[in-house]
C-alpha positions as a Markdown table, in Angstrom:
| # | Residue | x | y | z |
|---|---|---|---|---|
| 1 | Unk | 52.7 | 145.3 | 89.1 |
| 2 | Unk | 56.3 | 145.2 | 90.3 |
| 3 | Unk | 55.4 | 142.3 | 92.5 |
| 4 | Unk | 53.9 | 140.4 | 89.6 |
| 5 | Unk | 57.1 | 140.9 | 87.6 |
| 6 | Unk | 59.2 | 139.9 | 90.5 |
| 7 | Unk | 57.2 | 136.7 | 90.9 |
| 8 | Unk | 57.4 | 135.9 | 87.2 |
| 9 | Unk | 61.1 | 136.5 | 87.2 |
| 10 | Unk | 61.6 | 134.3 | 90.2 |
| 11 | Unk | 59.6 | 131.5 | 88.6 |
| 12 | Unk | 61.7 | 131.8 | 85.4 |
| 13 | Unk | 64.9 | 131.8 | 87.4 |
| 14 | Unk | 63.8 | 128.7 | 89.3 |
| 15 | Unk | 62.8 | 127.0 | 86.1 |
| 16 | Unk | 66.2 | 127.8 | 84.5 |
| 17 | Unk | 68.1 | 126.7 | 87.6 |
| 18 | Unk | 66.1 | 123.5 | 87.8 |
| 19 | Unk | 66.7 | 122.8 | 84.2 |
| 20 | Unk | 70.4 | 123.4 | 84.5 |
| 21 | Unk | 70.5 | 121.3 | 87.7 |
| 22 | Unk | 68.8 | 118.3 | 86.0 |
| 23 | Unk | 70.9 | 118.5 | 82.8 |
| 24 | Unk | 74.0 | 119.1 | 84.8 |
| 25 | Unk | 73.3 | 116.1 | 87.0 |
| 26 | Unk | 72.7 | 113.9 | 83.9 |
| 27 | Unk | 75.8 | 115.2 | 82.3 |
| 28 | Unk | 77.8 | 114.6 | 85.5 |
| 29 | Unk | 76.5 | 111.0 | 85.6 |
| 30 | Unk | 77.6 | 110.5 | 82.0 |
| 31 | Unk | 81.0 | 112.0 | 82.8 |
| 32 | Unk | 81.5 | 110.0 | 86.0 |
| 33 | Unk | 81.3 | 106.8 | 84.0 |
| 34 | Unk | 84.5 | 108.0 | 82.4 |
| 35 | Unk | 86.7 | 106.0 | 80.2 |
| 36 | Unk | 87.4 | 102.5 | 81.6 |
| 37 | Unk | 90.9 | 101.7 | 82.4 |
| 38 | Unk | 92.3 | 99.9 | 79.3 |
| 39 | Unk | 92.8 | 96.4 | 80.6 |
| 40 | Unk | 91.7 | 94.2 | 77.7 |
| 41 | Unk | 93.4 | 91.0 | 76.8 |
| 42 | Unk | 96.2 | 91.1 | 74.3 |
| 43 | Unk | 95.6 | 87.5 | 73.0 |
| 44 | Unk | 91.9 | 86.8 | 73.2 |
| 45 | Unk | 92.3 | 83.0 | 73.4 |
| 46 | Unk | 94.5 | 83.2 | 76.5 |
| 47 | Unk | 93.5 | 84.0 | 80.1 |
| 48 | Unk | 94.1 | 87.5 | 81.4 |
| 49 | Unk | 96.8 | 86.3 | 83.9 |
| 50 | Unk | 98.0 | 82.7 | 84.0 |
| 51 | Unk | 100.8 | 80.3 | 85.1 |
| 52 | Unk | 102.5 | 77.8 | 82.8 |
| 53 | Unk | 104.8 | 74.9 | 83.5 |
| 54 | Unk | 108.3 | 75.4 | 81.9 |
| 55 | Unk | 110.3 | 72.4 | 83.2 |
| 56 | Unk | 112.3 | 70.7 | 85.9 |
| 57 | Unk | 115.9 | 71.2 | 86.9 |
| 58 | Unk | 118.2 | 70.4 | 89.8 |
| 59 | Unk | 119.2 | 73.2 | 92.2 |
| 60 | Unk | 121.3 | 73.5 | 95.3 |
| 61 | Unk | 119.1 | 74.0 | 98.4 |
| 62 | Unk | 120.4 | 74.9 | 101.8 |
| 63 | Unk | 118.3 | 73.2 | 104.4 |
| 64 | Unk | 117.5 | 75.3 | 107.4 |
| 65 | Unk | 118.0 | 72.3 | 109.8 |
| 66 | Unk | 121.3 | 71.3 | 108.3 |
| 67 | Unk | 124.5 | 73.1 | 107.6 |
| 68 | Unk | 125.2 | 71.2 | 104.3 |
| 69 | Unk | 123.6 | 71.8 | 101.0 |
| 70 | Unk | 121.6 | 69.2 | 99.1 |
| 71 | Unk | 120.2 | 69.1 | 95.6 |
| 72 | Unk | 116.5 | 69.0 | 94.9 |
| 73 | Unk | 114.2 | 69.2 | 91.9 |
| 74 | Unk | 113.1 | 72.7 | 91.1 |
| 75 | Unk | 110.0 | 73.4 | 89.1 |
| 76 | Unk | 110.2 | 76.3 | 86.6 |
| 77 | Unk | 106.9 | 78.2 | 86.2 |
| 78 | Unk | 106.1 | 81.3 | 84.2 |
| 79 | Unk | 103.6 | 84.0 | 85.2 |
| 80 | Unk | 102.1 | 85.6 | 82.1 |
| 81 | Unk | 100.4 | 89.0 | 81.9 |
| 82 | Unk | 98.1 | 88.9 | 79.0 |
| 83 | Unk | 96.5 | 92.3 | 79.8 |
| 84 | Unk | 97.0 | 95.7 | 78.2 |
| 85 | Unk | 98.0 | 97.1 | 81.7 |
| 86 | Unk | 100.7 | 96.1 | 84.1 |
| 87 | Unk | 100.2 | 93.8 | 87.2 |
| 88 | Unk | 102.2 | 93.7 | 90.4 |
| 89 | Unk | 103.3 | 90.7 | 92.4 |
| 90 | Unk | 105.3 | 90.2 | 95.6 |
| 91 | Unk | 108.8 | 89.1 | 94.8 |
| 92 | Unk | 111.9 | 88.0 | 96.7 |
| 93 | Unk | 115.6 | 88.3 | 96.1 |
| 94 | Unk | 117.7 | 85.7 | 94.4 |
| 95 | Unk | 119.3 | 84.6 | 97.7 |
| 96 | Unk | 116.0 | 83.3 | 98.9 |
| 97 | Unk | 115.2 | 81.4 | 95.8 |
| 98 | Unk | 116.0 | 77.7 | 95.3 |
| 99 | Unk | 117.4 | 78.5 | 91.9 |
| 100 | Unk | 119.3 | 81.5 | 93.1 |
| 101 | Unk | 117.4 | 83.9 | 90.8 |
| 102 | Unk | 114.7 | 86.5 | 91.6 |
| 103 | Unk | 111.4 | 84.8 | 92.4 |
| 104 | Unk | 107.8 | 85.4 | 93.0 |
| 105 | Unk | 106.2 | 84.7 | 96.4 |
| 106 | Unk | 103.9 | 81.7 | 96.2 |
| 107 | Unk | 102.0 | 79.3 | 98.4 |
| 108 | Unk | 100.9 | 75.7 | 97.9 |
| 109 | Unk | 97.4 | 74.8 | 99.1 |
| 110 | Unk | 95.3 | 71.8 | 99.0 |
| 111 | Unk | 92.3 | 71.4 | 96.7 |
| 112 | Unk | 88.8 | 71.4 | 97.9 |
| 113 | Unk | 88.0 | 68.1 | 99.5 |
| 114 | Unk | 84.5 | 66.9 | 98.6 |
| 115 | Unk | 84.9 | 63.4 | 100.0 |
| 116 | Unk | 83.4 | 64.3 | 103.3 |
| 117 | Unk | 79.8 | 65.2 | 104.2 |
| 118 | Unk | 80.8 | 68.9 | 104.4 |
| 119 | Unk | 83.2 | 70.1 | 101.8 |
| 120 | Unk | 86.6 | 71.1 | 103.2 |
| 121 | Unk | 88.0 | 74.3 | 101.7 |
| 122 | Unk | 91.7 | 74.6 | 100.6 |
| 123 | Unk | 94.3 | 74.6 | 103.4 |
| 124 | Unk | 97.7 | 76.3 | 103.1 |
| 125 | Unk | 100.4 | 73.7 | 103.0 |
| 126 | Unk | 103.5 | 75.8 | 102.3 |
| 127 | Unk | 104.4 | 79.5 | 101.9 |
| 128 | Unk | 107.5 | 80.7 | 100.3 |
| 129 | Unk | 109.3 | 82.8 | 101.4 |
| 130 | Unk | 108.0 | 82.6 | 105.0 |
| 131 | Unk | 108.1 | 86.3 | 105.7 |
| 132 | Unk | 105.7 | 89.2 | 105.9 |
| 133 | Unk | 107.4 | 91.7 | 103.6 |
| 134 | Unk | 106.7 | 92.1 | 100.0 |
| 135 | Unk | 109.1 | 93.3 | 97.4 |
| 136 | Unk | 107.1 | 94.8 | 94.5 |
| 137 | Unk | 107.6 | 93.4 | 91.0 |
| 138 | Unk | 105.8 | 95.0 | 88.1 |
| 139 | Unk | 105.0 | 92.8 | 85.1 |
| 140 | Unk | 104.3 | 94.9 | 82.1 |
| 141 | Unk | 101.6 | 94.3 | 79.5 |
| 142 | Unk | 102.4 | 91.2 | 77.4 |
| 143 | Unk | 105.4 | 90.3 | 79.5 |
| 144 | Unk | 106.0 | 87.2 | 81.6 |
| 145 | Unk | 108.2 | 86.3 | 84.5 |
| 146 | Unk | 110.0 | 82.9 | 84.9 |
| 147 | Unk | 110.6 | 81.7 | 88.5 |
| 148 | Unk | 111.4 | 78.5 | 90.4 |
| 149 | Unk | 109.6 | 76.7 | 93.1 |
| 150 | Unk | 110.6 | 73.6 | 95.1 |
| 151 | Unk | 109.1 | 70.4 | 93.8 |
| 152 | Unk | 109.3 | 68.6 | 97.1 |
| 153 | Unk | 106.6 | 70.8 | 98.6 |
| 154 | Unk | 104.0 | 69.7 | 96.1 |
| 155 | Unk | 101.6 | 66.9 | 96.9 |
| 156 | Unk | 98.8 | 65.3 | 95.0 |
| 157 | Unk | 95.6 | 67.3 | 95.0 |
| 158 | Unk | 97.3 | 70.6 | 95.6 |
| 159 | Unk | 98.0 | 73.7 | 93.6 |
| 160 | Unk | 100.6 | 76.5 | 93.4 |
| 161 | Unk | 99.0 | 79.9 | 94.1 |
| 162 | Unk | 100.4 | 83.3 | 93.2 |
| 163 | Unk | 98.6 | 86.5 | 94.3 |
| 164 | Unk | 98.7 | 89.7 | 92.1 |
| 165 | Unk | 97.3 | 93.2 | 91.9 |
| 166 | Unk | 96.0 | 95.0 | 88.9 |
| 167 | Unk | 97.6 | 98.3 | 87.9 |
| 168 | Unk | 94.8 | 100.4 | 89.3 |
| 169 | Unk | 94.8 | 98.7 | 92.7 |
| 170 | Unk | 96.8 | 99.5 | 95.9 |
| 171 | Unk | 98.4 | 96.6 | 97.6 |
| 172 | Unk | 97.6 | 98.3 | 100.9 |
| 173 | Unk | 93.9 | 98.3 | 100.1 |
| 174 | Unk | 94.2 | 94.5 | 99.3 |
| 175 | Unk | 96.0 | 94.0 | 102.6 |
| 176 | Unk | 93.3 | 95.7 | 104.6 |
| 177 | Unk | 90.6 | 93.9 | 102.6 |
| 178 | Unk | 89.3 | 97.0 | 100.9 |
| 179 | Unk | 90.0 | 95.4 | 97.6 |
| 180 | Unk | 89.8 | 91.7 | 96.7 |
| 181 | Unk | 92.9 | 89.5 | 96.5 |
| 182 | Unk | 93.4 | 88.2 | 93.0 |
| 183 | Unk | 95.1 | 84.8 | 92.5 |
| 184 | Unk | 96.3 | 82.6 | 89.7 |
| 185 | Unk | 97.1 | 79.0 | 90.2 |
| 186 | Unk | 98.4 | 75.9 | 88.6 |
| 187 | Unk | 97.3 | 72.4 | 89.6 |
| 188 | Unk | 100.0 | 70.1 | 91.0 |
| 189 | Unk | 98.9 | 67.3 | 88.6 |
| 190 | Unk | 100.3 | 69.4 | 85.7 |
| 191 | Unk | 103.7 | 69.4 | 87.5 |
| 192 | Unk | 103.8 | 66.0 | 89.3 |
| 193 | Unk | 103.0 | 64.1 | 86.1 |
| 194 | Unk | 106.2 | 65.4 | 84.5 |
| 195 | Unk | 109.5 | 63.6 | 84.9 |
């Protein structure tokens, strides 16, 4: 009789534990979904992150091969953060910028070339500044950052590219390719057509 009670108690205990395990697992899955990081758009008609053309101006540029300064056209662009969370970009000090103001690191790359039998992917034409360090610049939700680039490095069929990270990403993970690199770009035709 004692053995029968013991077996019954063990069956009941296993049933209770199994039930708790199943419901606990389901509850854990629901909880693990968590609340998504709030990163909705602030203005639904605009892209999440985008570049806009602001204008042209003259700036003094010190050429690396010459000791004298010349003047060159500078293109003013603005990086817009239309998200409800911040983004980060690599930035550089004003002394490196053609307009002598803090800037965002950028590159100029060619467009895809479909004129050949096999399409040619974009090629990097220019990187500014040409260094491997990255000063972090946080752009808060709804804010924008105005910066200057050199107009003389733009060619037809190219684009200005700026890389950025979302608030929840680590730049180290992006560097080691554990996270994707996010880019925003502006076609050179938008800039070169302006006088």
